[in-house]
All heavy atoms as an XYZ file, in Angstrom:
1005
protein
N     122.972    127.133     73.222
C     122.429    127.181     74.557
C     120.911    127.044     74.489
O     120.269    127.642     73.651
C     122.828    128.504     75.197
C     122.764    128.521     76.661
S     123.387    130.113     77.230
C     124.131    129.576     78.696
N     120.336    126.256     75.360
C     118.910    126.014     75.353
C     118.264    126.707     76.544
O     118.722    126.597     77.670
C     118.661    124.515     75.425
C     117.215    124.149     75.292
C     117.035    122.632     75.303
O     117.996    121.892     75.305
N     115.800    122.194     75.319
N     117.180    127.426     76.276
C     116.466    128.112     77.351
C     115.684    127.090     78.160
O     115.144    126.129     77.628
C     115.518    129.150     76.771
N     115.633    127.300     79.468
C     114.859    126.392     80.314
C     113.522    127.044     80.615
O     113.423    128.260     80.791
C     115.591    126.087     81.635
O     115.858    127.311     82.308
C     116.873    125.333     81.373
N     112.506    126.222     80.672
C     111.162    126.697     80.948
C     110.959    126.782     82.457
O     111.228    125.841     83.175
C     110.155    125.732     80.336
C     108.728    126.164     80.494
C     107.809    125.154     79.849
C     106.376    125.519     80.125
N     105.464    124.509     79.614
N     110.489    127.925     82.927
C     110.204    128.088     84.354
C     108.984    127.248     84.702
O     107.982    127.279     84.011
C     109.947    129.556     84.678
N     109.096    126.478     85.760
C     107.982    125.651     86.196
C     107.303    126.331     87.365
O     107.933    126.642     88.355
C     108.481    124.276     86.602
C     109.042    123.486     85.466
C     109.582    122.185     85.936
N     108.623    121.550     86.835
C     108.902    120.512     87.604
N     110.080    119.992     87.591
N     107.995    119.992     88.394
N     106.036    126.545     87.227
C     105.260    127.123     88.316
C     104.018    126.282     88.510
O     103.358    125.898     87.550
C     104.856    128.564     88.003
C     105.999    129.558     87.837
C     105.465    130.899     87.379
C     106.742    129.714     89.139
N     103.713    125.997     89.748
C     102.518    125.233     90.056
C     101.298    126.051     89.634
O     101.273    127.273     89.756
C     102.494    124.856     91.553
C     102.311    126.066     92.431
C     101.453    123.818     91.844
N     100.288    125.380     89.089
C      99.042    126.030     88.693
C      98.080    125.975     89.873
O      97.799    124.899     90.403
C      98.432    125.306     87.493
C      97.112    125.870     87.044
C      96.461    125.042     85.950
O      97.112    124.157     85.378
O      95.269    125.282     85.688
N      97.600    127.129     90.294
C      96.675    127.188     91.424
C      95.269    126.991     90.904
O      94.820    127.705     90.014
C      96.811    128.526     92.151
C      98.149    128.656     92.799
C      99.252    129.273     92.297
C      98.545    128.099     94.050
N     100.308    129.142     93.164
C      99.900    128.423     94.254
C      97.885    127.353     95.028
C     100.609    128.039     95.382
C      98.591    126.972     96.162
C      99.931    127.317     96.326
N      94.564    125.989     91.438
C      93.210    125.674     91.011
C      92.279    125.738     92.208
O      92.725    125.806     93.351
C      93.141    124.275     90.341
C      93.976    124.243     89.075
C      93.583    123.176     91.297
N      90.975    125.707     91.958
C      90.008    125.719     93.050
C      89.481    127.107     93.334
O      89.952    128.104     92.780
N      88.504    127.158     94.232
C      87.855    128.448     94.500
C      88.611    129.320     95.497
O      88.462    130.527     95.496
C      86.408    128.247     94.944
C      86.230    127.410     96.181
C      84.758    127.191     96.477
C      84.607    126.281     97.681
N      83.214    126.024     97.994
N      89.441    128.728     96.367
C      90.225    129.523     97.317
C      91.545    129.906     96.645
O      92.285    129.049     96.190
C      90.495    128.745     98.625
C      91.329    129.588     99.588
C      89.190    128.328     99.281
N      91.810    131.173     96.558
C      93.019    131.687     95.901
C      94.024    132.143     96.963
O      93.672    132.369     98.123
C      92.675    132.865     94.979
C      91.618    132.538     93.945
C      92.067    131.434     93.017
C      91.005    131.104     91.990
N      91.197    129.844     91.334
N      95.274    132.298     96.537
C      96.315    132.751     97.478
C      95.926    134.055     98.167
O      96.134    134.209     99.368
C      97.647    132.938     96.752
C      98.508    131.702     96.613
C      99.706    132.001     95.712
C      98.973    131.194     97.952
N      95.349    134.991     97.425
C      95.004    136.300     98.018
C      93.890    136.187     99.064
O      93.671    137.116     99.843
C      94.643    137.325     96.940
C      93.428    136.978     96.134
N      92.154    137.165     96.593
C      93.306    136.460     94.894
C      91.290    136.786     95.681
N      91.968    136.338     94.629
N      93.195    135.021     99.098
C      92.169    134.817    100.117
C      92.758    134.525    101.501
O      92.060    134.648    102.509
C      91.245    133.653     99.726
C      90.416    133.965     98.492
O      90.086    135.154     98.279
O      90.106    133.017     97.741
N      94.032    134.140    101.543
C      94.701    133.894    102.833
C      95.099    135.263    103.384
O      95.956    135.949    102.811
C      95.936    132.985    102.663
C      95.511    131.633    102.066
C      96.654    132.789    103.991
C      96.671    130.733    101.690
N      94.469    135.679    104.457
C      94.655    137.037    104.983
C      96.005    137.242    105.674
O      96.556    138.329    105.631
C      93.518    137.409    105.944
C      92.153    137.348    105.298
C      92.051    138.258    104.091
C      90.691    138.166    103.445
N      90.707    138.440    102.021
N      96.524    136.221    106.302
C      97.802    136.318    107.006
C      98.942    136.306    105.977
O      99.132    135.326    105.257
C      97.938    135.145    107.977
C      99.198    135.207    108.819
O     100.308    135.254    108.235
O      99.079    135.176    110.060
N      99.696    137.414    105.910
C     100.770    137.549    104.916
C     101.814    136.446    105.017
O     102.285    135.934    104.001
C     101.478    138.908    105.061
C     100.598    140.073    104.641
O      99.640    139.856    103.878
O     100.876    141.205    105.098
N     102.201    136.083    106.247
C     103.211    135.045    106.416
C     102.699    133.694    105.925
O     103.427    132.947    105.267
C     103.652    134.953    107.879
C     104.459    136.135    108.402
C     104.722    135.975    109.900
C     105.768    136.269    107.646
N     101.456    133.370    106.243
C     100.880    132.116    105.758
C     100.794    132.118    104.230
O     101.111    131.123    103.579
C      99.486    131.873    106.350
C      99.473    130.894    107.487
C      99.147    131.303    108.767
C      99.778    129.552    107.288
C      99.120    130.402    109.829
C      99.758    128.644    108.336
C      99.434    129.073    109.606
N     100.360    133.218    103.661
C     100.218    133.311    102.199
C     101.558    133.070    101.512
O     101.674    132.259    100.595
C      99.640    134.670    101.808
C      99.377    134.786    100.323
C      98.665    136.081     99.913
N      99.150    137.271    100.581
C      98.491    137.929    101.529
N      97.318    137.509    101.946
N      99.002    139.014    102.070
N     102.608    133.717    102.000
C     103.945    133.549    101.432
C     104.450    132.131    101.634
O     105.028    131.526    100.723
C     104.923    134.552    102.083
O     104.411    135.870    101.885
C     106.305    134.450    101.500
N     104.216    131.575    102.813
C     104.666    130.222    103.125
C     103.973    129.176    102.257
O     104.605    128.237    101.771
C     104.419    129.900    104.595
O     105.211    130.736    105.411
N     102.675    129.334    102.043
C     101.921    128.393    101.217
C     102.447    128.405     99.785
O     102.697    127.356     99.185
C     100.406    128.705    101.265
C      99.658    127.990    100.158
C      99.837    128.331    102.627
N     102.650    129.589     99.234
C     103.152    129.699     97.860
C     104.533    129.073     97.731
O     104.789    128.277     96.817
C     103.185    131.162     97.428
N     105.427    129.390     98.653
C     106.799    128.878     98.592
C     106.834    127.364     98.796
O     107.561    126.648     98.094
C     107.664    129.571     99.642
N     106.039    126.855     99.734
C     106.043    125.423    100.017
C     105.540    124.633     98.805
O     106.139    123.627     98.407
C     105.181    125.123    101.245
C     105.368    123.732    101.783
C     106.381    123.463    102.684
C     104.543    122.692    101.389
C     106.572    122.181    103.194
C     104.726    121.405    101.891
C     105.741    121.151    102.795
N     104.456    125.083     98.194
C     103.898    124.375     97.033
C     104.878    124.386     95.859
O     105.066    123.373     95.184
C     102.565    124.993     96.627
N     105.516    125.527     95.623
C     106.494    125.612     94.529
C     107.678    124.677     94.799
O     108.175    124.017     93.892
C     106.995    127.043     94.351
C     105.920    128.055     93.980
C     105.389    127.916     92.564
O     106.081    127.317     91.712
O     104.265    128.389     92.318
N     108.115    124.610     96.037
C     109.230    123.740     96.398
C     108.869    122.264     96.199
O     109.672    121.480     95.683
C     109.660    124.001     97.837
C     110.905    123.245     98.202
O     111.888    123.243     97.464
N     110.875    122.587     99.333
N     107.671    121.877     96.610
C     107.238    120.489     96.421
C     107.148    120.156     94.938
O     107.486    119.049     94.526
C     105.893    120.231     97.114
C     105.958    120.310     98.623
C     106.986    119.363     99.224
O     106.839    118.147     99.098
O     107.965    119.859     99.819
N     106.719    121.101     94.135
C     106.616    120.875     92.694
C     107.999    120.663     92.076
O     108.165    119.845     91.183
C     105.898    122.049     92.024
C     105.505    121.745     90.594
C     106.101    122.687     89.596
O     106.820    123.619     89.998
O     105.870    122.477     88.409
N     108.993    121.371     92.573
C     110.366    121.177     92.070
C     110.907    119.801     92.467
O     111.593    119.156     91.697
C     111.293    122.270     92.608
C     111.237    123.558     91.808
C     112.361    124.515     92.201
N     112.205    125.062     93.540
C     111.413    126.072     93.864
N     110.680    126.645     92.947
N     111.354    126.509     95.105
N     110.595    119.352     93.683
C     111.092    118.058     94.157
C     110.377    116.887     93.490
O     110.979    115.846     93.269
C     110.922    117.939     95.683
C     111.836    118.850     96.469
C     111.866    118.520     97.945
C     110.553    118.486     98.626
N     110.612    118.372    100.086
N     109.103    117.038     93.216
C     108.285    115.957     92.669
C     107.673    116.420     91.346
O     106.633    117.076     91.340
C     107.181    115.565     93.650
C     107.707    115.190     95.009
C     107.618    116.072     96.082
C     108.317    113.954     95.214
C     108.110    115.725     97.328
C     108.817    113.603     96.461
C     108.707    114.493     97.504
O     109.210    114.158     98.735
N     108.280    116.081     90.239
C     107.842    116.582     88.928
C     106.394    116.264     88.559
O     105.816    116.956     87.740
C     108.796    115.902     87.947
C     109.985    115.532     88.751
C     109.486    115.266     90.137
N     105.784    115.258     89.167
C     104.379    114.949     88.828
C     103.420    115.989     89.387
O     102.292    116.107     88.917
C     103.996    113.570     89.360
C     104.708    112.483     88.559
C     104.060    111.150     88.612
N     102.664    111.171     88.210
C     101.792    110.253     88.594
N     102.172    109.269     89.376
N     100.542    110.301     88.205
N     103.847    116.746     90.396
C     102.973    117.781     90.960
C     102.925    118.944     89.979
O     103.945    119.548     89.656
C     103.472    118.248     92.338
C     103.383    117.111     93.350
C     102.688    119.473     92.807
C     103.975    117.435     94.715
N     101.722    119.253     89.509
C     101.531    120.342     88.550
C     100.516    121.369     89.027
O     100.519    122.500     88.569
C     101.060    119.791     87.199
C     102.033    118.831     86.558
C     103.317    119.515     86.198
C     104.268    118.548     85.533
N     105.599    119.069     85.426
N      99.609    120.945     89.914
C      98.535    121.825     90.365
C      98.456    121.799     91.889
O      98.843    120.822     92.519
C      97.186    121.361     89.806
C      97.107    121.384     88.298
C      95.767    120.894     87.824
C      95.698    120.898     86.312
N      94.369    120.473     85.848
N      97.945    122.888     92.444
C      97.739    122.975     93.893
C      96.385    123.620     94.154
O      96.008    124.578     93.488
C      98.851    123.784     94.538
N      95.674    123.047     95.124
C      94.363    123.572     95.490
C      94.333    123.847     96.990
O      94.467    122.925     97.801
C      93.268    122.562     95.129
C      91.881    123.057     95.454
C      90.801    122.070     95.020
O      91.104    121.069     94.354
O      89.638    122.317     95.389
N      94.181    125.118     97.346
C      94.110    125.510     98.754
C      92.742    125.078     99.277
O      91.714    125.401     98.694
C      94.296    127.033     98.909
C      95.646    127.450     98.328
C      94.180    127.444    100.373
C      95.808    128.946     98.165
N      92.746    124.350    100.383
C      91.507    123.785    100.920
C      90.789    124.700    101.902
O      89.694    124.372    102.338
C      91.785    122.430    101.572
C      92.167    121.376    100.567
C      91.081    121.281     99.515
C      91.097    119.993     98.764
N      89.976    119.909     97.828
N      91.383    125.805    102.244
C      90.739    126.759    103.146
C      91.699    127.886    103.455
O      92.901    127.678    103.543
N      91.184    129.084    103.610
C      92.056    130.243    103.817
C      92.328    130.532    105.289
O      93.152    131.379    105.616
C      91.422    131.478    103.172
O      90.162    131.754    103.766
N      91.670    129.801    106.180
C      91.831    130.029    107.607
C      92.749    128.964    108.216
O      92.490    127.766    108.054
C      90.463    129.972    108.313
O      89.584    130.901    107.679
C      90.593    130.317    109.780
N      93.814    129.387    108.905
C      94.685    128.410    109.571
C      93.894    127.588    110.587
O      92.981    128.096    111.251
C      95.732    129.284    110.268
C      95.707    130.581    109.521
C      94.295    130.766    109.071
N      94.250    126.299    110.689
C      93.551    125.379    111.582
C      94.511    124.299    112.056
O      95.593    124.138    111.496
C      92.373    124.730    110.851
C      92.804    123.950    109.646
N      93.065    124.542    108.428
C      93.060    122.636    109.482
C      93.449    123.619    107.560
N      93.467    122.445    108.171
N      94.116    123.553    113.068
C      94.916    122.411    113.504
C      94.664    121.256    112.541
O      93.542    121.066    112.067
C      94.560    122.000    114.936
C      94.948    123.009    116.014
C      94.485    122.525    117.386
C      96.449    123.248    116.024
N      95.711    120.500    112.255
C      95.630    119.398    111.312
C      94.688    118.308    111.818
O      94.780    117.879    112.967
C      97.024    118.805    111.081
O      96.927    117.628    110.325
N      93.813    117.859    110.936
C      92.927    116.740    111.263
C      93.642    115.409    110.992
O      93.343    114.405    111.622
C      91.650    116.801    110.424
C      90.918    118.079    110.575
N      90.201    118.410    111.715
C      90.796    119.139    109.737
C      89.667    119.608    111.557
N      90.012    120.077    110.383
N      94.577    115.413    110.039
C      95.284    114.193    109.637
C      96.478    113.874    110.525
O      96.933    112.739    110.551
C      95.773    114.316    108.191
C      94.619    114.489    107.223
O      93.582    113.830    107.419
O      94.756    115.277    106.267
N      97.018    114.893    111.192
C      98.201    114.697    112.033
C      97.965    115.352    113.391
O      98.385    116.481    113.635
C      99.435    115.292    111.342
C     100.724    115.021    112.101
O     100.692    114.296    113.116
O     101.770    115.541    111.669
N      97.282    114.646    114.309
C      96.957    115.219    115.616
C      98.190    115.575    116.450
O      98.090    116.378    117.373
C      96.145    114.135    116.317
C      95.867    113.078    115.315
C      96.751    113.305    114.135
N      99.347    115.001    116.110
C     100.558    115.325    116.868
C     101.097    116.712    116.504
O     101.910    117.275    117.231
C     101.643    114.272    116.626
O     102.078    114.315    115.278
N     100.635    117.268    115.402
C     101.071    118.603    114.965
C     100.250    119.640    115.721
O      99.044    119.769    115.511
C     100.877    118.753    113.457
C     101.511    120.018    112.905
O     101.944    120.885    113.691
O     101.584    120.133    111.666
N     100.901    120.367    116.607
C     100.197    121.323    117.461
C     100.173    122.744    116.895
O      99.606    123.650    117.490
C     100.827    121.346    118.868
C     100.790    119.983    119.557
C      99.378    119.457    119.695
C      99.361    118.099    120.371
N      98.131    117.369    120.193
N     100.798    122.945    115.717
C     100.783    124.262    115.080
C      99.644    124.336    114.073
O      99.268    123.335    113.461
C     102.108    124.502    114.345
C     103.308    124.648    115.239
C     104.553    124.940    114.418
O     104.544    125.931    113.662
O     105.510    124.163    114.520
N      99.140    125.534    113.878
C      98.100    125.717    112.872
C      98.692    125.567    111.476
O      99.864    125.873    111.244
C      97.446    127.092    113.026
C      96.595    127.192    114.275
C      95.770    128.466    114.313
O      96.279    129.526    113.886
O      94.616    128.388    114.769
N      97.858    125.094    110.551
C      98.297    124.855    109.177
C      97.274    125.395    108.197
O      96.119    125.623    108.541
C      98.496    123.341    108.900
C      99.572    122.754    109.792
C      97.194    122.567    109.048
N      97.730    125.581    106.972
C      96.851    125.769    105.820
C      97.022    124.490    105.005
O      98.145    124.043    104.769
C      97.235    126.996    104.968
C      97.061    128.302    105.751
C      96.474    127.017    103.653
C      95.655    128.832    105.836
N      95.925    123.892    104.578
C      95.965    122.641    103.835
C      95.926    122.924    102.338
O      95.083    123.690    101.865
C      94.771    121.748    104.229
O      94.832    121.520    105.641
C      94.797    120.427    103.503
N      96.843    122.281    101.605
C      96.918    122.433    100.158
C      96.979    121.036     99.538
O      97.855    120.246     99.874
C      98.173    123.234     99.732
C      98.249    123.372     98.217
C      98.192    124.601    100.395
N      96.046    120.742     98.663
C      96.063    119.467     97.937
C      96.928    119.644     96.695
O      96.771    120.624     95.970
C      94.644    119.088     97.528
C      94.562    117.783     96.766
C      93.141    117.437     96.407
O      92.380    117.077     97.327
O      92.788    117.529     95.210
N      97.844    118.703     96.451
C      98.670    118.755     95.243
C      98.169    117.699     94.269
O      97.748    116.611     94.674
C     100.177    118.595     95.553
C     100.702    119.832     96.266
C     100.464    117.351     96.371
N      98.199    118.055     92.986
C      97.585    117.226     91.959
C      98.486    117.095     90.737
O      99.371    117.917     90.518
C      96.254    117.850     91.514
C      95.293    118.132     92.632
C      94.110    118.988     92.190
O      94.024    119.420     91.039
N      93.185    119.229     93.105
N      98.191    116.077     89.933
C      98.884    115.884     88.661
C      98.271    116.817     87.612
O      97.307    117.539     87.892
C      98.729    114.435     88.199
O      97.380    114.185     87.836
N      98.788    116.754     86.407
C      98.265    117.557     85.306
C      96.774    117.308     85.097
O      96.016    118.234     84.827
C      99.023    117.223     84.003
O     100.408    117.452     84.234
C      98.568    118.076     82.847
N      96.358    116.054     85.236
C      94.954    115.690     85.006
C      94.066    115.941     86.221
O      92.885    115.642     86.198
C      94.858    114.223     84.598
C      95.487    113.950     83.246
C      95.335    112.495     82.879
C      95.949    112.223     81.520
N      95.793    110.808     81.139
N      94.642    116.438     87.310
C      93.859    116.720     88.511
C      93.780    115.565     89.489
O      93.021    115.620     90.452
N      94.582    114.515     89.260
C      94.618    113.389     90.190
C      95.290    113.831     91.484
O      96.364    114.423     91.452
C      95.413    112.210     89.585
O      94.817    111.845     88.344
C      95.437    111.018     90.523
N      94.655    113.537     92.605
C      95.208    113.922     93.911
C      96.450    113.098     94.201
O      96.422    111.885     94.241
C      94.155    113.698     94.997
C      94.605    114.126     96.363
C      93.474    113.904     97.390
N      94.010    113.984     98.713
C      94.507    112.940     99.387
N      94.517    111.751     98.858
N      94.990    113.104    100.595
N      97.580    113.778     94.392
C      98.835    113.115     94.716
C      99.134    113.158     96.208
O      99.860    112.315     96.717
C      99.992    113.760     93.943
C      99.870    113.720     92.422
C     101.034    114.467     91.784
C      99.806    112.292     91.927
N      98.599    114.143     96.891
C      98.840    114.260     98.317
C      98.294    115.556     98.873
O      97.716    116.370     98.151
N      98.513    115.732    100.159
C      98.062    116.928    100.862
C      99.251    117.530    101.596
O     100.001    116.811    102.256
C      96.959    116.566    101.875
O      95.892    115.937    101.173
C      96.446    117.792    102.592
N      99.418    118.822    101.471
C     100.475    119.534    102.189
C      99.840    120.288    103.353
O      98.807    120.930    103.186
C     101.169    120.548    101.277
S     102.005    119.825     99.870
N     100.469    120.185    104.507
C     100.082    120.993    105.663
C     101.213    121.982    105.877
O     102.321    121.593    106.217
C      99.881    120.124    106.902
C      98.638    119.317    106.823
N      98.426    118.211    107.608
C      97.524    119.448    106.065
C      97.242    117.706    107.326
N      96.678    118.431    106.397
N     100.919    123.253    105.660
C     101.939    124.296    105.687
C     101.775    125.155    106.936
O     100.691    125.656    107.222
C     101.848    125.187    104.420
C     102.982    126.185    104.389
C     101.834    124.329    103.156
N     102.884    125.312    107.669
C     102.895    126.164    108.867
C     103.211    127.601    108.484
O     103.773    127.871    107.423
C     103.954    125.670    109.868
C     103.728    124.274    110.329
N     104.679    123.293    110.190
C     102.660    123.682    110.924
C     104.209    122.164    110.696
N     102.983    122.376    111.144
N     102.940    128.504    109.382
C     103.176    129.926    109.152
C     104.653    130.240    108.907
O     104.982    131.126    108.138
C     102.659    130.744    110.340
C     102.698    132.238    110.105
C     102.147    133.006    111.285
O     102.322    132.612    112.430
N     101.480    134.112    111.007
N     105.548    129.454    109.528
C     106.983    129.722    109.373
C     107.575    129.127    108.093
O     108.777    129.196    107.864
C     107.762    129.219    110.591
C     107.718    127.708    110.761
O     107.095    127.011    109.929
O     108.308    127.222    111.746
N     106.719    128.520    107.249
C     107.190    127.974    105.981
C     107.513    126.489    106.018
O     107.744    125.884    104.981
N     107.545    125.909    107.195
C     107.763    124.468    107.281
C     106.433    123.773    106.989
O     105.378    124.409    106.979
C     108.273    124.042    108.669
O     107.285    124.402    109.648
C     109.599    124.711    108.992
N     106.504    122.499    106.780
C     105.275    121.775    106.508
C     105.546    120.323    106.248
O     106.674    119.843    106.389
N     104.504    119.630    105.851
C     104.603    118.197    105.631
C     103.750    117.832    104.429
O     102.638    118.330    104.276
C     104.088    117.479    106.874
C     104.249    115.978    106.841
C     103.628    115.321    108.068
C     104.442    115.617    109.305
N     103.965    114.891    110.490
N     104.300    116.952    103.589
C     103.538    116.394    102.483
C     103.037    115.020    102.902
O     103.832    114.146    103.252
C     104.408    116.269    101.226
C     103.793    115.505    100.064
C     102.521    116.179     99.566
C     104.790    115.385     98.933
N     101.736    114.849    102.906
C     101.119    113.566    103.219
C     100.661    112.968    101.891
O      99.686    113.439    101.300
C      99.926    113.762    104.161
C     100.248    114.520    105.452
C      98.971    114.958    106.145
C     101.076    113.654    106.365
N     101.366    111.955    101.378
C     101.039    111.421    100.061
C      99.709    110.672    100.038
O      99.329    110.049    101.028
C     102.203    110.484     99.751
C     102.835    110.180    101.042
C     102.525    111.304    101.975
N      99.026    110.747     98.914
C      97.794    109.985     98.718
C      98.137    108.506     98.663
O      99.265    108.130     98.335
C      97.110    110.429     97.428
N      97.182    107.669     98.966
C      97.407    106.224     99.059
C      98.095    105.664     97.808
O      99.054    104.918     97.904
C      96.080    105.515     99.279
C      96.239    104.047     99.549
C      94.920    103.373     99.868
N      94.173    104.134    100.847
C      92.863    104.260    100.845
N      92.149    103.670     99.935
N      92.264    104.969    101.763
N      97.637    106.003     96.638
C      98.196    105.459     95.407
C      99.583    105.970     95.078
O     100.251    105.428     94.199
N     100.025    107.008     95.754
C     101.315    107.616     95.438
C     102.264    107.640     96.625
O     103.271    108.326     96.605
C     101.091    109.028     94.897
C     100.268    109.023     93.654
C      98.906    109.232     93.709
C     100.843    108.757     92.419
C      98.128    109.190     92.566
C     100.077    108.716     91.278
C      98.717    108.929     91.355
N     101.944    106.884     97.679
C     102.785    106.891     98.876
C     104.217    106.502     98.573
O     105.144    107.180     98.990
C     102.228    105.951     99.943
C     101.242    106.603    100.844
C     100.875    105.718    101.999
C      99.893    106.502    102.856
N      99.515    105.833    104.034
N     104.406    105.422     97.855
C     105.757    104.940     97.586
C     106.542    105.969     96.776
O     107.678    106.281     97.078
C     105.704    103.615     96.836
C     107.050    102.988     96.618
C     106.915    101.631     95.970
C     108.278    101.011     95.775
N     108.188     99.715     95.106
N     105.911    106.525     95.771
C     106.573    107.503     94.908
C     106.895    108.799     95.644
O     108.002    109.301     95.569
C     105.673    107.815     93.719
C     106.249    108.844     92.778
C     105.302    109.156     91.638
O     104.353    108.406     91.401
O     105.523    110.174     90.988
N     105.939    109.334     96.376
C     106.132    110.637     97.004
C     106.821    110.559     98.365
O     107.577    111.435     98.722
C     104.797    111.361     97.150
C     104.129    111.756     95.847
C     102.800    112.440     96.129
C     105.003    112.650     95.009
N     106.564    109.519     99.134
C     107.121    109.434    100.480
C     108.606    109.126    100.463
O     109.317    109.440    101.403
C     106.385    108.380    101.294
N     109.093    108.522     99.399
C     110.497    108.138     99.334
C     111.425    109.298     99.050
O     112.634    109.124     99.009
N     110.894    110.461     98.849
C     111.728    111.614     98.543
C     111.803    111.843     97.047
O     111.228    111.098     96.265
N     112.500    112.878     96.662
C     112.609    113.189     95.244
C     113.189    111.999     94.477
O     114.105    111.345     94.943
C     113.551    114.385     95.204
C     113.477    114.969     96.573
C     113.200    113.814     97.500
N     112.619    111.754     93.335
C     113.055    110.623     92.529
C     114.013    111.101     91.449
O     113.763    112.088     90.779
C     111.844    109.950     91.867
C     110.802    109.496     92.861
C     111.314    108.416     93.781
O     111.933    107.468     93.342
N     111.062    108.562     95.062
N     115.105    110.381     91.275
C     116.010    110.703     90.183
C     115.508    109.987     88.942
O     114.824    108.975     89.035
C     117.438    110.259     90.517
O     117.450    108.890     90.807
N     115.822    110.502     87.758
C     115.347    109.856     86.549
C     115.921    108.449     86.440
O     117.021    108.184     86.922
C     115.860    110.759     85.426
C     116.838    111.675     86.042
C     116.632    111.656     87.520
N     115.178    107.529     85.827
C     115.689    106.171     85.712
C     116.958    106.139     84.881
O     117.144    106.945     83.980
C     114.545    105.425     85.014
C     113.702    106.466     84.386
C     113.904    107.721     85.183
N     117.840    105.208     85.239
C     119.084    105.087     84.485
C     118.786    104.619     83.083
O     117.918    103.792     82.863
C     120.022    104.085     85.164
C     120.711    104.642     86.364
C     121.795    103.694     86.852
O     122.414    103.006     86.030
O     122.005    103.671     88.068
N     119.516    105.181     82.144
C     119.355    104.766     80.766
C     120.523    103.874     80.393
O     121.669    104.178     80.706
C     119.313    105.979     79.843
C     118.113    106.854     80.083
C     118.096    108.054     79.166
O     119.068    108.328     78.476
N     117.000    108.764     79.167
N     120.208    102.780     79.727
C     121.253    101.867     79.281
C     121.623    102.214     77.854
O     120.763    102.483     77.020
C     120.773    100.423     79.359
C     120.540     99.948     80.768
C     120.129     98.508     80.790
C     119.910     98.049     82.224
N     119.469     96.662     82.282
N     122.900    102.215     77.593
C     123.369    102.482     76.247
C     123.638    101.136     75.589
O     124.399    100.320     76.101
C     124.662    103.340     76.259
C     125.169    103.540     74.858
C     124.385    104.648     76.962
N     122.979    100.914     74.479
C     123.149     99.665     73.749
C     123.801    100.001     72.416
O     123.288    100.821     71.652
C     121.789     98.969     73.517
C     121.972     97.697     72.722
C     121.106     98.706     74.842
N     124.926     99.400     72.171
C     125.621     99.642     70.907
C     125.296     98.517     69.945
O     125.325     97.348     70.308
C     127.134     99.721     71.121
C     127.544    100.936     71.905
C     129.043    101.050     72.009
O     129.763    100.091     71.806
N     129.507    102.238     72.314
N     125.016     98.899     68.729
C     124.773     97.907     67.689
C     126.038     97.722     66.876
O     126.991     98.504     66.978
C     123.635     98.359     66.761
O     124.045     99.556     66.110
C     122.354     98.604     67.540
N     126.067     96.717     66.019
C     127.247     96.447     65.194
C     127.535     97.606     64.264
O     128.676     97.960     64.036
C     127.056     95.153     64.400
C     127.075     93.926     65.264
C     126.916     92.677     64.454
C     126.923     91.462     65.364
N     126.755     90.230     64.609
N     126.482     98.252     63.739
C     126.699     99.363     62.821
C     127.367    100.541     63.542
O     128.206    101.219     62.973
C     125.395     99.811     62.173
O     124.479    100.227     63.160
N     127.017    100.765     64.807
C     127.643    101.837     65.581
C     129.101    101.496     65.844
O     129.983    102.337     65.737
C     126.876    102.075     66.902
C     127.632    103.039     67.777
C     125.486    102.577     66.638
N     129.366    100.228     66.173
C     130.755     99.790     66.401
C     131.600    100.041     65.150
O     132.732    100.483     65.238
C     130.810     98.321     66.780
C     130.236     98.057     68.162
O     130.188     98.996     68.972
O     129.826     96.916     68.406
N     131.060     99.770     63.979
C     131.797     99.975     62.735
C     132.093    101.454     62.535
O     133.173    101.833     62.158
C     131.010     99.437     61.539
C     130.978     97.924     61.478
C     130.168     97.463     60.300
C     130.078     95.942     60.274
N     129.225     95.471     59.181
N     131.113    102.305     62.831
C     131.314    103.740     62.655
C     132.398    104.232     63.631
O     133.284    104.983     63.259
C     129.993    104.522     62.903
C     129.007    104.191     61.779
C     130.241    106.014     62.981
C     127.602    104.703     62.026
N     132.336    103.790     64.887
C     133.335    104.212     65.862
C     134.727    103.763     65.466
O     135.677    104.493     65.582
C     132.974    103.654     67.244
C     131.793    104.354     67.871
C     131.434    103.785     69.222
O     132.060    102.829     69.681
O     130.482    104.312     69.829
N     134.858    102.550     64.924
C     136.167    102.048     64.511
C     136.710    102.832     63.327
O     137.876    103.150     63.286
C     136.079    100.559     64.160
C     135.905     99.668     65.368
C     135.769     98.229     64.968
C     135.490     97.363     66.178
N     135.228     95.967     65.821
N     135.836    103.178     62.398
C     136.320    103.904     61.219
C     136.728    105.321     61.582
O     137.649    105.874     61.004
C     135.251    103.928     60.126
O     134.119    104.646     60.568
N     136.073    105.941     62.580
C     136.436    107.289     63.005
C     137.735    107.298     63.779
O     138.493    108.255     63.730
C     135.331    107.898     63.881
C     134.085    108.250     63.087
C     132.992    108.762     63.982
O     133.146    108.767     65.213
O     131.956    109.172     63.434
N     138.044    106.241     64.504
C     139.253    106.214     65.314
C     140.490    105.826     64.505
O     141.597    105.977     64.957
C     139.088    105.252     66.498
O     138.854    103.943     66.026
N     140.331    105.318     63.272
C     141.484    104.927     62.459
C     142.141    106.109     61.817
O     141.634    107.105     61.557
C     141.100    103.978     61.332
O     140.143    103.077     61.690
């Protein structure tokens, strides 16, 4: 049996989770970022852009206050921005270079093709005799 490594998003930047004074927002931000990291394996880091809830500048149709969280790769490349509502719902707005990858939903691993060589065929035949 192989142990699995727990994946947790790394919080970076000067604004920390404990800086968000509203308990519901703080819990929602943490849960939303962890969930996005599970869905999109390239997300490794999250940076809270401000501890005060505000109306979204990127999505004027969203009338609820949000906390903005930037999600990043291991190297700190911006992959997108999450707008998290107090009730735990939210939206991931992918960065321009990653729109296709992130906007399409969780990606399944690429299919692997099995190629058999003649030596493998010989081994399989000798085992089945």
